[in-house]
All heavy atoms as TSV, in Angstrom:
chain	resi	resn	atom	element	x	y	z
A	1	TRP	N	N	0.708	21.022	-4.062
A	1	TRP	CA	C	-0.035	19.823	-3.769
A	1	TRP	C	C	0.235	18.815	-4.876
A	1	TRP	O	O	0.204	19.142	-6.067
A	1	TRP	CB	C	-1.522	20.180	-3.696
A	1	TRP	CG	C	-2.409	19.024	-3.424
A	1	TRP	CD1	C	-2.656	18.483	-2.204
A	1	TRP	CD2	C	-3.166	18.270	-4.365
A	1	TRP	NE1	N	-3.518	17.435	-2.322
A	1	TRP	CE2	C	-3.860	17.286	-3.650
A	1	TRP	CE3	C	-3.327	18.310	-5.711
A	1	TRP	CZ2	C	-4.688	16.355	-4.253
A	1	TRP	CZ3	C	-4.156	17.392	-6.315
A	1	TRP	CH2	C	-4.823	16.443	-5.589
A	2	THR	N	N	0.526	17.579	-4.524
A	2	THR	CA	C	0.719	16.496	-5.490
A	2	THR	C	C	-0.015	15.254	-5.013
A	2	THR	O	O	-0.260	15.089	-3.814
A	2	THR	CB	C	2.213	16.143	-5.673
A	2	THR	OG1	O	2.752	15.753	-4.411
A	2	THR	CG2	C	3.004	17.300	-6.225
A	3	ALA	N	N	-0.365	14.404	-5.965
A	3	ALA	CA	C	-1.026	13.134	-5.639
A	3	ALA	C	C	-0.481	12.056	-6.561
A	3	ALA	O	O	-0.149	12.331	-7.718
A	3	ALA	CB	C	-2.525	13.266	-5.799
A	4	ARG	N	N	-0.381	10.836	-6.023
A	4	ARG	CA	C	0.056	9.683	-6.811
A	4	ARG	C	C	-0.834	8.487	-6.517
A	4	ARG	O	O	-1.273	8.296	-5.376
A	4	ARG	CB	C	1.495	9.306	-6.471
A	4	ARG	CG	C	2.504	10.289	-6.973
A	4	ARG	CD	C	3.889	9.737	-6.840
A	4	ARG	NE	N	4.369	9.960	-5.485
A	4	ARG	CZ	C	5.570	9.634	-5.063
A	4	ARG	NH1	N	6.406	9.029	-5.867
A	4	ARG	NH2	N	5.962	9.889	-3.846
A	5	ILE	N	N	-1.076	7.694	-7.547
A	5	ILE	CA	C	-1.855	6.464	-7.416
A	5	ILE	C	C	-1.043	5.342	-8.054
A	5	ILE	O	O	-0.446	5.535	-9.117
A	5	ILE	CB	C	-3.220	6.586	-8.122
A	5	ILE	CG1	C	-4.056	7.682	-7.486
A	5	ILE	CG2	C	-3.961	5.263	-8.111
A	5	ILE	CD1	C	-5.340	7.967	-8.222
A	6	GLY	N	N	-1.002	4.182	-7.428
A	6	GLY	CA	C	-0.260	3.057	-7.988
A	6	GLY	C	C	-0.921	1.736	-7.667
A	6	GLY	O	O	-1.664	1.612	-6.699
A	7	THR	N	N	-0.666	0.738	-8.522
A	7	THR	CA	C	-1.173	-0.616	-8.318
A	7	THR	C	C	-0.071	-1.601	-8.675
A	7	THR	O	O	0.639	-1.412	-9.654
A	7	THR	CB	C	-2.399	-0.884	-9.203
A	7	THR	OG1	O	-3.449	-0.002	-8.823
A	7	THR	CG2	C	-2.894	-2.302	-9.057
A	8	ARG	N	N	0.053	-2.638	-7.863
A	8	ARG	CA	C	1.030	-3.697	-8.140
A	8	ARG	C	C	0.323	-5.032	-7.973
A	8	ARG	O	O	-0.423	-5.243	-7.016
A	8	ARG	CB	C	2.201	-3.574	-7.170
A	8	ARG	CG	C	3.295	-4.564	-7.442
A	8	ARG	CD	C	4.533	-4.310	-6.595
A	8	ARG	NE	N	4.225	-4.328	-5.188
A	8	ARG	CZ	C	4.705	-3.453	-4.308
A	8	ARG	NH1	N	5.501	-2.485	-4.697
A	8	ARG	NH2	N	4.395	-3.543	-3.039
A	9	TRP	N	N	0.560	-5.943	-8.901
A	9	TRP	CA	C	-0.037	-7.269	-8.868
A	9	TRP	C	C	1.076	-8.301	-8.938
A	9	TRP	O	O	1.942	-8.219	-9.808
A	9	TRP	CB	C	-0.984	-7.438	-10.054
A	9	TRP	CG	C	-1.647	-8.764	-10.146
A	9	TRP	CD1	C	-2.664	-9.205	-9.380
A	9	TRP	CD2	C	-1.344	-9.812	-11.077
A	9	TRP	NE1	N	-3.021	-10.471	-9.762
A	9	TRP	CE2	C	-2.227	-10.865	-10.803
A	9	TRP	CE3	C	-0.401	-9.954	-12.086
A	9	TRP	CZ2	C	-2.203	-12.044	-11.526
A	9	TRP	CZ3	C	-0.387	-11.143	-12.796
A	9	TRP	CH2	C	-1.277	-12.169	-12.515
A	10	THR	N	N	1.090	-9.255	-8.008
A	10	THR	CA	C	2.102	-10.300	-8.004
A	10	THR	C	C	1.439	-11.651	-7.782
A	10	THR	O	O	0.355	-11.738	-7.207
A	10	THR	CB	C	3.167	-10.081	-6.907
A	10	THR	OG1	O	2.502	-9.991	-5.634
A	10	THR	CG2	C	3.964	-8.813	-7.133
A	11	THR	N	N	2.109	-12.703	-8.256
A	11	THR	CA	C	1.637	-14.067	-8.014
A	11	THR	C	C	2.804	-14.896	-7.520
A	11	THR	O	O	3.958	-14.585	-7.791
A	11	THR	CB	C	1.084	-14.726	-9.300
A	11	THR	OG1	O	2.135	-14.825	-10.246
A	11	THR	CG2	C	-0.071	-13.945	-9.874
A	12	GLY	N	N	2.508	-15.925	-6.810
A	12	GLY	CA	C	3.532	-16.859	-6.349
A	12	GLY	C	C	3.075	-18.266	-6.622
A	12	GLY	O	O	1.913	-18.613	-6.424
A	13	THR	N	N	3.977	-19.096	-7.093
A	13	THR	CA	C	3.650	-20.503	-7.334
A	13	THR	C	C	4.782	-21.345	-6.786
A	13	THR	O	O	5.920	-20.912	-6.668
A	13	THR	CB	C	3.479	-20.799	-8.832
A	13	THR	OG1	O	4.667	-20.423	-9.511
A	13	THR	CG2	C	2.300	-20.041	-9.417
A	14	GLY	N	N	4.467	-22.549	-6.452
A	14	GLY	CA	C	5.460	-23.472	-5.902
A	14	GLY	C	C	4.760	-24.686	-5.340
A	14	GLY	O	O	3.565	-24.881	-5.549
A	15	ASP	N	N	5.488	-25.495	-4.593
A	15	ASP	CA	C	4.902	-26.716	-4.042
A	15	ASP	C	C	3.759	-26.423	-3.077
A	15	ASP	O	O	2.725	-27.066	-3.119
A	15	ASP	CB	C	5.976	-27.544	-3.328
A	15	ASP	CG	C	7.017	-28.071	-4.298
A	15	ASP	OD1	O	6.695	-28.161	-5.508
A	15	ASP	OD2	O	8.137	-28.376	-3.853
A	16	GLU	N	N	3.971	-25.450	-2.191
A	16	GLU	CA	C	2.960	-25.171	-1.164
A	16	GLU	C	C	2.393	-23.761	-1.267
A	16	GLU	O	O	1.556	-23.383	-0.470
A	16	GLU	CB	C	3.563	-25.378	0.224
A	16	GLU	CG	C	3.996	-26.802	0.481
A	16	GLU	CD	C	4.572	-26.976	1.859
A	16	GLU	OE1	O	4.353	-26.101	2.711
A	16	GLU	OE2	O	5.239	-27.994	2.091
A	17	THR	N	N	2.833	-22.968	-2.235
A	17	THR	CA	C	2.393	-21.586	-2.316
A	17	THR	C	C	1.772	-21.323	-3.672
A	17	THR	O	O	2.405	-21.532	-4.694
A	17	THR	CB	C	3.579	-20.623	-2.115
A	17	THR	OG1	O	4.217	-20.949	-0.894
A	17	THR	CG2	C	3.110	-19.189	-2.072
A	18	ASP	N	N	0.537	-20.896	-3.671
A	18	ASP	CA	C	-0.143	-20.519	-4.900
A	18	ASP	C	C	-1.073	-19.368	-4.534
A	18	ASP	O	O	-2.160	-19.588	-4.032
A	18	ASP	CB	C	-0.920	-21.699	-5.469
A	18	ASP	CG	C	-1.468	-21.393	-6.863
A	18	ASP	OD1	O	-1.141	-20.326	-7.410
A	18	ASP	OD2	O	-2.234	-22.220	-7.370
A	19	TYR	N	N	-0.635	-18.138	-4.776
A	19	TYR	CA	C	-1.410	-16.993	-4.325
A	19	TYR	C	C	-1.316	-15.841	-5.327
A	19	TYR	O	O	-0.435	-15.816	-6.180
A	19	TYR	CB	C	-0.930	-16.515	-2.954
A	19	TYR	CG	C	0.474	-15.941	-2.961
A	19	TYR	CD1	C	0.694	-14.586	-3.215
A	19	TYR	CD2	C	1.572	-16.749	-2.717
A	19	TYR	CE1	C	1.973	-14.065	-3.236
A	19	TYR	CE2	C	2.841	-16.228	-2.732
A	19	TYR	CZ	C	3.045	-14.887	-2.983
A	19	TYR	OH	O	4.309	-14.374	-3.014
A	20	THR	N	N	-2.221	-14.895	-5.192
A	20	THR	CA	C	-2.168	-13.624	-5.918
A	20	THR	C	C	-2.234	-12.509	-4.896
A	20	THR	O	O	-2.886	-12.648	-3.854
A	20	THR	CB	C	-3.322	-13.474	-6.934
A	20	THR	OG1	O	-4.554	-13.554	-6.239
A	20	THR	CG2	C	-3.257	-14.537	-8.005
A	21	ARG	N	N	-1.571	-11.408	-5.201
A	21	ARG	CA	C	-1.524	-10.291	-4.261
A	21	ARG	C	C	-1.697	-8.988	-5.029
A	21	ARG	O	O	-1.014	-8.750	-6.015
A	21	ARG	CB	C	-0.187	-10.290	-3.525
A	21	ARG	CG	C	-0.098	-9.256	-2.442
A	21	ARG	CD	C	1.197	-9.454	-1.664
A	21	ARG	NE	N	1.258	-8.512	-0.569
A	21	ARG	CZ	C	2.329	-7.833	-0.244
A	21	ARG	NH1	N	3.449	-7.994	-0.916
A	21	ARG	NH2	N	2.315	-6.993	0.760
A	22	MET	N	N	-2.618	-8.152	-4.572
A	22	MET	CA	C	-2.842	-6.825	-5.131
A	22	MET	C	C	-2.438	-5.797	-4.086
A	22	MET	O	O	-2.775	-5.939	-2.908
A	22	MET	CB	C	-4.320	-6.613	-5.488
A	22	MET	CG	C	-4.817	-7.518	-6.586
A	22	MET	SD	S	-4.198	-7.089	-8.204
A	22	MET	CE	C	-5.044	-5.571	-8.502
A	23	HIS	N	N	-1.696	-4.792	-4.506
A	23	HIS	CA	C	-1.241	-3.741	-3.595
A	23	HIS	C	C	-1.564	-2.405	-4.262
A	23	HIS	O	O	-0.954	-2.048	-5.262
A	23	HIS	CB	C	0.255	-3.900	-3.364
A	23	HIS	CG	C	0.821	-2.938	-2.369
A	23	HIS	ND1	N	2.104	-3.025	-1.909
A	23	HIS	CD2	C	0.295	-1.872	-1.739
A	23	HIS	CE1	C	2.344	-2.054	-1.041
A	23	HIS	NE2	N	1.243	-1.342	-0.940
A	24	HIS	N	N	-2.546	-1.687	-3.727
A	24	HIS	CA	C	-2.959	-0.386	-4.260
A	24	HIS	C	C	-2.454	0.710	-3.317
A	24	HIS	O	O	-2.540	0.559	-2.093
A	24	HIS	CB	C	-4.484	-0.284	-4.360
A	24	HIS	CG	C	-5.100	-1.405	-5.137
A	24	HIS	ND1	N	-5.050	-1.473	-6.499
A	24	HIS	CD2	C	-5.763	-2.509	-4.724
A	24	HIS	CE1	C	-5.667	-2.557	-6.903
A	24	HIS	NE2	N	-6.110	-3.212	-5.845
A	25	THR	N	N	-1.951	1.796	-3.873
A	25	THR	CA	C	-1.466	2.900	-3.041
A	25	THR	C	C	-2.053	4.218	-3.518
A	25	THR	O	O	-2.289	4.419	-4.703
A	25	THR	CB	C	0.072	3.014	-3.080
A	25	THR	OG1	O	0.493	3.220	-4.416
A	25	THR	CG2	C	0.730	1.773	-2.543
A	26	LEU	N	N	-2.292	5.087	-2.579
A	26	LEU	CA	C	-2.736	6.459	-2.844
A	26	LEU	C	C	-1.928	7.368	-1.932
A	26	LEU	O	O	-1.893	7.155	-0.722
A	26	LEU	CB	C	-4.237	6.617	-2.561
A	26	LEU	CG	C	-4.818	8.016	-2.649
A	26	LEU	CD1	C	-4.655	8.573	-4.072
A	26	LEU	CD2	C	-6.273	8.011	-2.251
A	27	GLU	N	N	-1.252	8.352	-2.500
A	27	GLU	CA	C	-0.398	9.252	-1.726
A	27	GLU	C	C	-0.707	10.692	-2.106
A	27	GLU	O	O	-0.884	11.009	-3.275
A	27	GLU	CB	C	1.073	8.971	-2.002
A	27	GLU	CG	C	2.011	9.884	-1.256
A	27	GLU	CD	C	3.473	9.657	-1.619
A	27	GLU	OE1	O	3.818	8.569	-2.072
A	27	GLU	OE2	O	4.258	10.601	-1.451
A	28	ALA	N	N	-0.780	11.547	-1.117
A	28	ALA	CA	C	-0.986	12.982	-1.341
A	28	ALA	C	C	0.041	13.751	-0.512
A	28	ALA	O	O	0.401	13.339	0.586
A	28	ALA	CB	C	-2.392	13.409	-0.949
A	29	ARG	N	N	0.526	14.863	-1.055
A	29	ARG	CA	C	1.534	15.673	-0.363
A	29	ARG	C	C	1.133	17.144	-0.500
A	29	ARG	O	O	0.800	17.614	-1.573
A	29	ARG	CB	C	2.903	15.452	-0.996
A	29	ARG	CG	C	3.997	16.306	-0.377
A	29	ARG	CD	C	5.331	16.069	-1.059
A	29	ARG	NE	N	5.767	14.696	-0.917
A	29	ARG	CZ	C	6.583	14.272	0.046
A	29	ARG	NH1	N	7.058	15.115	0.944
A	29	ARG	NH2	N	6.939	13.009	0.120
A	30	TRP	N	N	1.198	17.841	0.638
A	30	TRP	CA	C	0.924	19.274	0.665
A	30	TRP	C	C	2.164	20.000	1.158
A	30	TRP	O	O	2.798	19.559	2.118
A	30	TRP	CB	C	-0.247	19.592	1.600
A	30	TRP	CG	C	-1.535	19.032	1.138
A	30	TRP	CD1	C	-2.460	19.643	0.347
A	30	TRP	CD2	C	-2.085	17.747	1.457
A	30	TRP	NE1	N	-3.527	18.823	0.144
A	30	TRP	CE2	C	-3.322	17.641	0.817
A	30	TRP	CE3	C	-1.619	16.664	2.219
A	30	TRP	CZ2	C	-4.116	16.513	0.909
A	30	TRP	CZ3	C	-2.408	15.533	2.305
A	30	TRP	CH2	C	-3.640	15.473	1.665
A	31	ASP	N	N	2.504	21.102	0.537
A	31	ASP	CA	C	3.673	21.899	0.918
A	31	ASP	C	C	3.171	23.253	1.424
A	31	ASP	O	O	2.580	24.023	0.674
A	31	ASP	CB	C	4.581	22.086	-0.292
A	31	ASP	CG	C	5.857	22.825	0.056
A	31	ASP	OD1	O	6.078	23.123	1.244
A	31	ASP	OD2	O	6.634	23.107	-0.871
A	32	PHE	N	N	3.395	23.521	2.712
A	32	PHE	CA	C	2.966	24.771	3.336
A	32	PHE	C	C	4.186	25.615	3.694
A	32	PHE	O	O	4.413	25.955	4.847
A	32	PHE	CB	C	2.145	24.489	4.595
A	32	PHE	CG	C	0.890	23.723	4.344
A	32	PHE	CD1	C	0.809	22.373	4.673
A	32	PHE	CD2	C	-0.202	24.333	3.761
A	32	PHE	CE1	C	-0.358	21.655	4.447
A	32	PHE	CE2	C	-1.370	23.622	3.522
A	32	PHE	CZ	C	-1.444	22.284	3.862
A	33	GLY	N	N	4.999	25.921	2.698
A	33	GLY	CA	C	6.203	26.707	2.974
A	33	GLY	C	C	7.276	25.837	3.582
A	33	GLY	O	O	7.888	25.035	2.914
A	34	ARG	N	N	7.506	25.995	4.862
A	34	ARG	CA	C	8.545	25.217	5.546
A	34	ARG	C	C	8.030	23.910	6.137
A	34	ARG	O	O	8.786	23.164	6.748
A	34	ARG	CB	C	9.174	26.061	6.641
A	34	ARG	CG	C	9.928	27.275	6.081
A	34	ARG	CD	C	10.632	28.010	7.156
A	34	ARG	NE	N	11.646	27.105	7.738
A	34	ARG	CZ	C	12.616	27.502	8.511
A	34	ARG	NH1	N	12.740	28.770	8.815
A	34	ARG	NH2	N	13.485	26.635	9.000
A	35	VAL	N	N	6.745	23.614	5.968
A	35	VAL	CA	C	6.161	22.391	6.531
A	35	VAL	C	C	5.576	21.549	5.398
A	35	VAL	O	O	4.874	22.061	4.529
A	35	VAL	CB	C	5.070	22.727	7.570
A	35	VAL	CG1	C	4.389	21.469	8.070
A	35	VAL	CG2	C	5.657	23.503	8.733
A	36	ASP	N	N	5.886	20.258	5.421
A	36	ASP	CA	C	5.358	19.278	4.473
A	36	ASP	C	C	4.392	18.349	5.194
A	36	ASP	O	O	4.692	17.886	6.301
A	36	ASP	CB	C	6.494	18.393	3.960
A	36	ASP	CG	C	6.911	18.719	2.556
A	36	ASP	OD1	O	6.344	19.653	1.974
A	36	ASP	OD2	O	7.819	18.034	2.063
A	37	VAL	N	N	3.271	18.034	4.578
A	37	VAL	CA	C	2.333	17.059	5.129
A	37	VAL	C	C	2.091	16.003	4.058
A	37	VAL	O	O	1.794	16.336	2.907
A	37	VAL	CB	C	0.994	17.724	5.530
A	37	VAL	CG1	C	0.018	16.672	6.033
A	37	VAL	CG2	C	1.215	18.797	6.580
A	38	THR	N	N	2.239	14.732	4.424
A	38	THR	CA	C	1.972	13.637	3.499
A	38	THR	C	C	0.939	12.701	4.119
A	38	THR	O	O	0.889	12.517	5.332
A	38	THR	CB	C	3.240	12.821	3.175
A	38	THR	OG1	O	3.774	12.302	4.384
A	38	THR	CG2	C	4.283	13.672	2.479
A	39	ALA	N	N	0.112	12.142	3.268
A	39	ALA	CA	C	-0.865	11.139	3.685
A	39	ALA	C	C	-0.797	9.996	2.682
A	39	ALA	O	O	-0.781	10.226	1.474
A	39	ALA	CB	C	-2.261	11.733	3.737
A	40	GLU	N	N	-0.740	8.771	3.200
A	40	GLU	CA	C	-0.669	7.587	2.348
A	40	GLU	C	C	-1.709	6.577	2.800
A	40	GLU	O	O	-1.943	6.406	3.995
A	40	GLU	CB	C	0.704	6.912	2.441
A	40	GLU	CG	C	1.838	7.715	1.903
A	40	GLU	CD	C	3.143	6.963	2.053
A	40	GLU	OE1	O	3.233	5.830	1.545
A	40	GLU	OE2	O	4.051	7.509	2.700
A	41	TYR	N	N	-2.314	5.891	1.820
A	41	TYR	CA	C	-3.244	4.803	2.104
A	41	TYR	C	C	-2.822	3.610	1.246
A	41	TYR	O	O	-2.593	3.756	0.049
A	41	TYR	CB	C	-4.680	5.204	1.773
A	41	TYR	CG	C	-5.636	4.043	1.878
A	41	TYR	CD1	C	-5.957	3.495	3.105
A	41	TYR	CD2	C	-6.202	3.486	0.740
A	41	TYR	CE1	C	-6.817	2.427	3.208
A	41	TYR	CE2	C	-7.071	2.416	0.829
A	41	TYR	CZ	C	-7.374	1.891	2.064
A	41	TYR	OH	O	-8.215	0.821	2.159
A	42	TRP	N	N	-2.680	2.445	1.852
A	42	TRP	CA	C	-2.357	1.215	1.149
A	42	TRP	C	C	-3.474	0.214	1.380
A	42	TRP	O	O	-3.957	0.051	2.497
A	42	TRP	CB	C	-1.084	0.568	1.667
A	42	TRP	CG	C	0.135	1.414	1.674
A	42	TRP	CD1	C	0.340	2.601	1.033
A	42	TRP	CD2	C	1.335	1.142	2.380
A	42	TRP	NE1	N	1.591	3.072	1.296
A	42	TRP	CE2	C	2.236	2.188	2.115
A	42	TRP	CE3	C	1.753	0.110	3.201
A	42	TRP	CZ2	C	3.512	2.235	2.655
A	42	TRP	CZ3	C	3.025	0.155	3.728
A	42	TRP	CH2	C	3.885	1.199	3.443
A	43	LEU	N	N	-3.867	-0.456	0.320
A	43	LEU	CA	C	-4.802	-1.582	0.408
A	43	LEU	C	C	-4.074	-2.798	-0.152
A	43	LEU	O	O	-3.690	-2.818	-1.322
A	43	LEU	CB	C	-6.068	-1.321	-0.399
A	43	LEU	CG	C	-7.017	-2.509	-0.566
A	43	LEU	CD1	C	-7.506	-3.013	0.784
A	43	LEU	CD2	C	-8.183	-2.144	-1.448
A	44	ILE	N	N	-3.814	-3.777	0.702
A	44	ILE	CA	C	-3.096	-4.983	0.314
A	44	ILE	C	C	-4.065	-6.159	0.461
A	44	ILE	O	O	-4.606	-6.397	1.537
A	44	ILE	CB	C	-1.850	-5.201	1.197
A	44	ILE	CG1	C	-0.933	-3.990	1.089
A	44	ILE	CG2	C	-1.131	-6.486	0.794
A	44	ILE	CD1	C	0.165	-3.959	2.133
A	45	ASP	N	N	-4.290	-6.858	-0.649
A	45	ASP	CA	C	-5.229	-7.974	-0.661
A	45	ASP	C	C	-4.497	-9.211	-1.167
A	45	ASP	O	O	-4.026	-9.232	-2.303
A	45	ASP	CB	C	-6.417	-7.644	-1.558
A	45	ASP	CG	C	-7.507	-8.681	-1.473
A	45	ASP	OD1	O	-7.690	-9.262	-0.388
A	45	ASP	OD2	O	-8.194	-8.906	-2.494
A	46	ARG	N	N	-4.372	-10.231	-0.320
A	46	ARG	CA	C	-3.674	-11.461	-0.697
A	46	ARG	C	C	-4.652	-12.613	-0.637
A	46	ARG	O	O	-5.294	-12.833	0.390
A	46	ARG	CB	C	-2.509	-11.728	0.255
A	46	ARG	CG	C	-1.687	-12.944	-0.119
A	46	ARG	CD	C	-0.581	-13.137	0.914
A	46	ARG	NE	N	0.357	-14.168	0.559
A	46	ARG	CZ	C	0.187	-15.478	0.748
A	46	ARG	NH1	N	-0.936	-15.915	1.281
A	46	ARG	NH2	N	1.126	-16.323	0.414
A	47	GLU	N	N	-4.771	-13.331	-1.749
A	47	GLU	CA	C	-5.676	-14.475	-1.817
A	47	GLU	C	C	-4.853	-15.735	-2.036
A	47	GLU	O	O	-4.150	-15.866	-3.040
A	47	GLU	CB	C	-6.675	-14.300	-2.957
A	47	GLU	CG	C	-7.718	-15.375	-2.990
A	47	GLU	CD	C	-8.776	-15.099	-4.040
A	47	GLU	OE1	O	-9.027	-13.935	-4.363
A	47	GLU	OE2	O	-9.344	-16.075	-4.536
A	48	ASP	N	N	-4.927	-16.656	-1.090
A	48	ASP	CA	C	-4.183	-17.906	-1.150
A	48	ASP	C	C	-5.110	-18.995	-1.688
A	48	ASP	O	O	-6.107	-19.340	-1.064
A	48	ASP	CB	C	-3.675	-18.281	0.249
A	48	ASP	CG	C	-2.642	-19.380	0.235
A	48	ASP	OD1	O	-2.772	-20.282	-0.614
A	48	ASP	OD2	O	-1.719	-19.327	1.053
A	49	GLY	N	N	-4.774	-19.537	-2.871
A	49	GLY	CA	C	-5.605	-20.558	-3.497
A	49	GLY	C	C	-5.447	-21.935	-2.897
A	49	GLY	O	O	-6.334	-22.779	-3.004
A	50	VAL	N	N	-4.314	-22.207	-2.254
A	50	VAL	CA	C	-4.067	-23.520	-1.662
A	50	VAL	C	C	-4.617	-23.589	-0.239
A	50	VAL	O	O	-5.265	-24.550	0.144
A	50	VAL	CB	C	-2.548	-23.837	-1.672
A	50	VAL	CG1	C	-2.270	-25.124	-0.928
A	50	VAL	CG2	C	-2.038	-23.911	-3.093
A	51	ASP	N	N	-4.347	-22.555	0.548
A	51	ASP	CA	C	-4.774	-22.518	1.952
A	51	ASP	C	C	-5.554	-21.235	2.194
A	51	ASP	O	O	-4.962	-20.187	2.434
A	51	ASP	CB	C	-3.560	-22.585	2.870
A	51	ASP	CG	C	-3.921	-22.563	4.342
A	51	ASP	OD1	O	-5.115	-22.745	4.667
A	51	ASP	OD2	O	-3.016	-22.355	5.165
A	52	PRO	N	N	-6.887	-21.265	2.143
A	52	PRO	CA	C	-7.686	-20.042	2.320
A	52	PRO	C	C	-7.449	-19.324	3.644
A	52	PRO	O	O	-7.670	-18.128	3.745
A	52	PRO	CB	C	-9.136	-20.535	2.229
A	52	PRO	CG	C	-9.051	-21.804	1.451
A	52	PRO	CD	C	-7.730	-22.409	1.810
A	53	THR	N	N	-6.940	-20.030	4.675
A	53	THR	CA	C	-6.660	-19.360	5.941
A	53	THR	C	C	-5.450	-18.428	5.809
A	53	THR	O	O	-5.215	-17.599	6.678
A	53	THR	CB	C	-6.410	-20.365	7.080
A	53	THR	OG1	O	-5.290	-21.177	6.747
A	53	THR	CG2	C	-7.643	-21.239	7.301
A	54	GLY	N	N	-4.679	-18.559	4.739
A	54	GLY	CA	C	-3.542	-17.676	4.486
A	54	GLY	C	C	-3.922	-16.414	3.745
A	54	GLY	O	O	-3.080	-15.561	3.492
A	55	SER	N	N	-5.186	-16.269	3.382
A	55	SER	CA	C	-5.661	-15.066	2.690
A	55	SER	C	C	-5.891	-13.952	3.700
A	55	SER	O	O	-6.264	-14.197	4.849
A	55	SER	CB	C	-6.974	-15.355	1.957
A	55	SER	OG	O	-6.784	-16.370	0.991
A	56	TYR	N	N	-5.665	-12.702	3.264
A	56	TYR	CA	C	-5.906	-11.569	4.159
A	56	TYR	C	C	-6.076	-10.281	3.357
A	56	TYR	O	O	-5.692	-10.195	2.205
A	56	TYR	CB	C	-4.787	-11.407	5.179
A	56	TYR	CG	C	-3.435	-11.082	4.582
A	56	TYR	CD1	C	-3.063	-9.769	4.293
A	56	TYR	CD2	C	-2.522	-12.090	4.311
A	56	TYR	CE1	C	-1.819	-9.478	3.743
A	56	TYR	CE2	C	-1.293	-11.808	3.765
A	56	TYR	CZ	C	-0.942	-10.506	3.489
A	56	TYR	OH	O	0.281	-10.224	2.941
A	57	THR	N	N	-6.666	-9.293	3.998
A	57	THR	CA	C	-6.755	-7.935	3.474
A	57	THR	C	C	-6.197	-7.010	4.543
A	57	THR	O	O	-6.540	-7.132	5.715
A	57	THR	CB	C	-8.219	-7.556	3.154
A	57	THR	OG1	O	-8.707	-8.453	2.169
A	57	THR	CG2	C	-8.316	-6.138	2.635
A	58	GLU	N	N	-5.335	-6.081	4.116
A	58	GLU	CA	C	-4.673	-5.177	5.052
A	58	GLU	C	C	-4.901	-3.737	4.600
A	58	GLU	O	O	-4.751	-3.428	3.420
A	58	GLU	CB	C	-3.181	-5.508	5.066
A	58	GLU	CG	C	-2.375	-4.745	6.057
A	58	GLU	CD	C	-0.912	-5.207	6.055
A	58	GLU	OE1	O	-0.570	-6.203	5.399
A	58	GLU	OE2	O	-0.118	-4.537	6.720
A	59	HIS	N	N	-5.278	-2.871	5.531
A	59	HIS	CA	C	-5.443	-1.442	5.276
A	59	HIS	C	C	-4.393	-0.695	6.100
A	59	HIS	O	O	-4.291	-0.911	7.300
A	59	HIS	CB	C	-6.834	-0.948	5.691
A	59	HIS	CG	C	-7.944	-1.664	4.990
A	59	HIS	ND1	N	-8.444	-1.236	3.792
A	59	HIS	CD2	C	-8.642	-2.776	5.310
A	59	HIS	CE1	C	-9.410	-2.041	3.407
A	59	HIS	NE2	N	-9.546	-2.999	4.315
A	60	VAL	N	N	-3.618	0.162	5.448
A	60	VAL	CA	C	-2.574	0.928	6.136
A	60	VAL	C	C	-2.785	2.401	5.808
A	60	VAL	O	O	-2.935	2.765	4.643
A	60	VAL	CB	C	-1.161	0.494	5.688
A	60	VAL	CG1	C	-0.104	1.321	6.386
A	60	VAL	CG2	C	-0.946	-0.987	5.930
A	61	PHE	N	N	-2.805	3.244	6.830
A	61	PHE	CA	C	-2.925	4.690	6.651
A	61	PHE	C	C	-1.790	5.361	7.416
A	61	PHE	O	O	-1.613	5.097	8.606
A	61	PHE	CB	C	-4.277	5.186	7.159
A	61	PHE	CG	C	-4.511	6.638	6.880
A	61	PHE	CD1	C	-4.727	7.088	5.590
A	61	PHE	CD2	C	-4.491	7.561	7.901
A	61	PHE	CE1	C	-4.934	8.436	5.327
A	61	PHE	CE2	C	-4.694	8.906	7.653
A	61	PHE	CZ	C	-4.920	9.338	6.362
A	62	ARG	N	N	-0.998	6.177	6.721
A	62	ARG	CA	C	0.119	6.883	7.355
A	62	ARG	C	C	0.000	8.369	7.092
A	62	ARG	O	O	-0.341	8.792	5.998
A	62	ARG	CB	C	1.463	6.423	6.780
A	62	ARG	CG	C	1.903	5.104	7.246
A	62	ARG	CD	C	3.303	4.720	6.864
A	62	ARG	NE	N	3.936	5.496	5.798
A	62	ARG	CZ	C	5.135	5.244	5.342
A	62	ARG	NH1	N	5.835	4.258	5.840
A	62	ARG	NH2	N	5.659	5.969	4.372
A	63	VAL	N	N	0.326	9.161	8.117
A	63	VAL	CA	C	0.380	10.614	7.994
A	63	VAL	C	C	1.744	11.049	8.467
A	63	VAL	O	O	2.230	10.598	9.507
A	63	VAL	CB	C	-0.722	11.293	8.840
A	63	VAL	CG1	C	-0.564	12.790	8.816
A	63	VAL	CG2	C	-2.094	10.890	8.361
A	64	GLY	N	N	2.387	11.926	7.718
A	64	GLY	CA	C	3.701	12.438	8.093
A	64	GLY	C	C	3.718	13.959	8.042
A	64	GLY	O	O	3.127	14.564	7.157
A	65	ILE	N	N	4.367	14.548	9.014
A	65	ILE	CA	C	4.524	16.004	9.061
A	65	ILE	C	C	6.026	16.282	9.173
A	65	ILE	O	O	6.682	15.767	10.068
A	65	ILE	CB	C	3.780	16.641	10.246
A	65	ILE	CG1	C	2.285	16.340	10.125
A	65	ILE	CG2	C	4.039	18.133	10.311
A	65	ILE	CD1	C	1.480	16.769	11.303
A	66	GLY	N	N	6.554	17.055	8.242
A	66	GLY	CA	C	7.980	17.367	8.242
A	66	GLY	C	C	8.198	18.871	8.219
A	66	GLY	O	O	7.363	19.641	7.761
A	67	ARG	N	N	9.352	19.268	8.697
A	67	ARG	CA	C	9.667	20.695	8.765
A	67	ARG	C	C	11.056	20.905	8.202
A	67	ARG	O	O	11.989	20.169	8.526
A	67	ARG	CB	C	9.620	21.170	10.215
A	67	ARG	CG	C	9.914	22.611	10.367
A	67	ARG	CD	C	9.635	23.074	11.783
A	67	ARG	NE	N	10.194	24.399	11.938
A	67	ARG	CZ	C	11.059	24.756	12.856
A	67	ARG	NH1	N	11.443	23.891	13.747
A	67	ARG	NH2	N	11.521	25.969	12.905
A	68	ASP	N	N	11.214	21.916	7.365
A	68	ASP	CA	C	12.504	22.284	6.800
A	68	ASP	C	C	13.313	22.985	7.875
A	68	ASP	O	O	12.875	23.986	8.452
A	68	ASP	CB	C	12.296	23.201	5.592
A	68	ASP	CG	C	13.576	23.468	4.846
A	68	ASP	OD1	O	14.555	22.753	5.086
A	68	ASP	OD2	O	13.574	24.390	4.014
A	69	LEU	N	N	14.506	22.467	8.167
A	69	LEU	CA	C	15.341	23.077	9.225
A	69	LEU	C	C	16.288	24.077	8.687
A	69	LEU	O	O	16.879	24.089	7.738
A	69	LEU	CB	C	16.105	21.988	9.973
A	69	LEU	CG	C	15.208	20.988	10.717
A	69	LEU	CD1	C	16.071	19.918	11.367
A	69	LEU	CD2	C	14.400	21.701	11.788
């Protein structure tokens, strides 16, 4: 069993773009012999300082099941 946590922060500036973006990730992996199971969760939060309608929050959840052939 393994787990990883990560955070990324980015900003953009320009004539029409002024925003900050946070991207948090959480990943877990289980190994059951010949079968692997992974689960990932992403939280992406973008705040647009120029145009508030361009701001958003996104939640992504992925599950993967793999088999050793």
